[in-house]
C-alpha positions in Angstrom: 0.0 0.0 0.0 1.2 3.5 -0.7 0.4 7.1 0.1 0.7 10.0 -2.3 0.6 13.8 -2.3 -1.7 15.3 -4.9 -1.3 18.5 -6.8 -3.5 20.1 -4.1 -0.8 19.2 -1.6 -3.1 16.9 0.3 -2.1 13.4 1.3 -4.1 10.4 0.0 -3.9 6.8 1.0 -3.4 4.1 1.8 -3.7 3.2 -2.0 -3.0 -0.2 -3.6 -0.5 -0.5 -6.4 -3.1 -1.2 -9.0 -4.9 2.1 -8.3 -1.5 3.9 -8.6 -1.0 2.3 -12.0 -4.5 3.3 -13.0 -4.0 6.9 -12.0 -0.7 7.0 -13.9 -2.5 5.8 -17.0 -5.1 8.4 -16.5 -2.4 11.1 -16.3 -3.4 12.0 -12.7 0.1 11.0 -11.4 3.5 11.3 -13.0 7.1 10.5 -12.1 7.4 13.7 -10.0 4.4 12.9 -7.7 5.6 12.5 -4.1 4.8 9.0 -2.7 5.8 6.7 0.1 5.1 3.2 1.3 2.3 3.2 3.9 3.7 3.3 7.4 7.2 4.3 6.4 6.9 8.0 6.0 9.9 8.4 3.6 8.6 10.5 0.7 10.2 10.4 -2.7 9.2 10.9 -6.3 7.0 8.2 -7.7 9.6 7.7 -10.5 12.0 6.3 -7.9 9.7 3.3 -7.2 11.0 0.5 -9.5 7.6 -1.2 -9.5 6.0 1.7 -11.4 8.8 2.3 -13.8 7.2 0.5 -16.7 3.8 2.2 -16.2 5.4 5.7 -16.0 7.4 5.0 -19.1 4.3 4.0 -21.0 2.5 7.1 -19.7 5.4 9.3 -20.8 5.3 7.9 -24.3 1.6 8.5 -24.5 2.0 12.0 -23.4 4.5 12.7 -26.1 2.1 11.3 -28.7 -0.8 13.3 -27.3 1.2 16.5 -27.5 2.1 15.8 -31.1 -1.5 15.2 -32.3 -3.1 18.0 -30.2 -2.6 20.9 -32.6 -3.3 19.2 -36.0 -6.3 17.4 -34.5 -7.8 20.7 -33.2 -7.2 22.5 -36.5 -8.7 19.7 -38.5 -11.7 19.5 -36.2 -12.4 23.3 -36.7 -12.1 22.8 -40.5 -14.6 19.9 -40.4 -17.1 21.9 -38.4 -16.8 25.0 -40.5 -16.9 23.0 -43.7 -20.2 21.3 -42.7 -21.7 24.7 -41.9 -20.4 26.2 -45.1 -21.8 23.3 -47.3 -25.2 23.6 -45.7 -25.3 27.3 -46.1 -24.0 27.4 -49.7 -26.2 24.5 -50.7 -29.3 26.2 -49.4 -28.3 29.5 -51.1 -27.8 27.7 -54.4 -31.0 25.8 -54.2 -32.9 29.0 -53.5 -31.6 30.5 -56.8 -28.8 32.7 -55.5 -26.1 33.1 -58.1 -22.8 33.8 -56.3 -20.9 34.5 -59.5 -23.4 37.1 -60.6 -23.4 38.7 -57.2 -19.6 39.0 -57.3 -19.6 40.5 -60.8 -22.3 42.9 -59.8 -20.4 43.9 -56.7 -17.3 44.8 -58.7 -19.3 46.4 -61.5 -18.5 43.7 -64.1 -21.0 43.4 -66.8 -21.6 40.0 -68.3 -23.5 39.3 -71.6 -27.1 38.3 -71.1 -27.5 34.5 -71.4 -30.1 33.0 -73.7 -33.2 31.3 -72.3 -31.6 27.9 -73.0 -28.5 28.9 -71.1 -30.5 30.2 -68.2 -32.4 26.9 -68.0 -29.2 24.8 -68.2 -27.5 27.0 -65.5 -30.5 26.5 -63.2 -30.3 22.7 -63.6 -26.6 22.7 -62.9 -27.2 25.0 -59.9 -29.8 22.7 -58.5 -27.6 19.6 -58.9 -24.7 21.5 -57.3 -26.8 22.6 -54.4 -28.1 19.1 -53.8 -24.5 17.7 -53.8 -23.3 20.4 -51.4 -26.2 20.1 -49.0 -26.1 16.3 -48.9 -22.6 15.1 -49.5 -20.8 18.1 -48.2 -21.9 17.8 -44.5 -21.2 14.1 -44.5 -17.7 14.6 -45.9 -17.0 17.2 -43.2 -18.6 15.3 -40.4 -16.2 12.4 -41.2 -13.3 14.9 -41.1 -14.5 16.3 -37.7 -15.1 12.9 -36.2 -11.7 11.6 -37.4 -10.1 14.8 -35.9 -11.8 14.2 -32.6 -10.6 10.6 -32.4 -7.1 11.6 -33.4 -7.0 14.0 -30.5 -7.6 11.0 -28.2 -5.3 8.6 -30.0 -8.2 6.4 -31.0 -9.2 4.9 -34.4 -6.1 5.7 -36.4 -7.8 4.5 -39.6 -10.6 7.0 -39.2 -8.1 9.8 -38.3 -6.0 9.0 -41.4 -9.2 9.0 -43.6 -10.1 12.5 -42.2 -6.6 13.8 -43.1 -6.8 12.4 -46.7 -10.3 13.9 -47.1 -8.9 17.2 -46.1 -6.3 17.0 -48.8 -9.0 16.5 -51.5 -10.5 20.0 -52.0 -14.1 18.9 -52.7 -16.1 20.3 -49.8 -13.5 22.2 -47.9 -14.0 25.5 -46.0 -11.8 27.3 -48.5 -10.8 25.0 -51.3 -7.0 24.6 -51.3 -6.6 25.9 -47.7 -7.1 22.5 -46.1 -4.5 20.7 -48.2 -1.6 21.6 -46.0 -3.6 20.8 -42.9 -4.4 17.4 -44.3 -0.8 16.8 -45.2 0.2 17.9 -41.6 -2.3 15.4 -40.1 -1.2 12.5 -42.3 2.5 13.3 -41.5 1.9 13.3 -37.8 -0.1 10.1 -37.9 2.8 8.5 -39.7 5.3 9.1 -36.9 6.2 5.9 -35.2 5.9 7.4 -31.7 2.3 8.4 -32.6 1.3 5.3 -34.4 2.4 3.1 -31.5 0.1 4.8 -29.1 -3.1 4.5 -31.0 -5.8 2.2 -29.7 -8.9 0.9 -31.6 
């Protein structure tokens, strides 16, 4: 049995070794946590207890991996959420008949030749198809990205996280077309690091 001093400077115990190992795995304790054998009163860092060396080493490796995935996972998650919102918004605008190209040209005073009735009909059909694709497939695409990013941040489901990174590289339903390409490459690169790959769980 052991006693430990928490980050609040309070003493806890007696605690069995299995609970110590569990708390190390949950990142509640580390090698610097003061600890002692129950009844001895000789305090020393937990890292000096040989029986916990393997658990502390495993926790340290996981902490390294978590720090590596934290930033790319967060950025990818934001891109996924914004991408889903953007696809729903643009899809709805397109289906309602809003012509973004025409609006931009009007804003900058650019005059375009008047299209024929046949061209107007064809453009309307293309716009409807485009709107349906954006409003149906776009959110699904970006939800997969967001979900993969979320799992990546917790070192879970490496396959899903890798899929999210690859989808971000393909500029189909991204927040800003080519903007997510470097983010996707960043994610795939980090996921390929041996120290990250080794810490992923299903």
